[in-house]
N, C-alpha and C positions, 0 to 999 in steps of 0.2 A: 085104935092101938096106931104107936106112937115107930113109925121107922124112920131111925139113926142115919146119916147121910153123917159117912166116911171121908175125905180126904185128906192123904197125903201134904209134907212138906215145900214139892218138888211143885204139884199141883196143884193147890195154895199160891205160892209167886207167880207161877206161872196167870192162873188168874187175877190174877192182882196188874203182868201188865197189858197182858188183852184187853182192862178194864182200862189202866191211863188211858188205852194208842187210844180207846173210844171215850176220854175224855175230854185229849189233849187238843181236839181242836175245838171245841172252846174255856176253853184254858186262855188257850193262845189267842182268843179273840177280848179277853179280855174278865167272863164271866167270873163272877166270883164262884167258890169250889157246892155251896145246893145248887148254885144254879145249872152252874156243868153239869154236876151231878142229875139233875132231870129230866135234862138235852137229853143225851148222854144215853136216856131214859138207867141210871142205871141204882136209882132214888123214885119214888114211883104216888109214893105219900106225900103234899105242895108239903104239908107241917113238918116229917121226917128232917131231922138234918144226919148231913152227916156222921158225926158222933156217932149214934147212938146205936148204930148200926157196925158188926168186926168185919166185914167187905171191905165196909165205903172207907175207916179210919184205914183200913191197910193201902186204901187206893192214892189217900192222899199225904196219907205219911210216904210213899213212895212218890208223887209228886212234886213234896216238898223237899225229896231226898236231888229227885230233877232241876232246882231250881223257880218248881208254878207256890 
């Protein structure tokens, strides 16, 4: 059985902001997006890139919008 989890737009935006705040300290240290996402625990697979998941794409888009 497959369970579908839905989020409202506001919930997704809130999750993106929270994930950005987890990611920001690593970006401030000069880490690449992939390394920062791994260090923040947002990517677990070492071969996965940020572009392969909508959640991480949203966080990187948000980071770029804020000058990172």
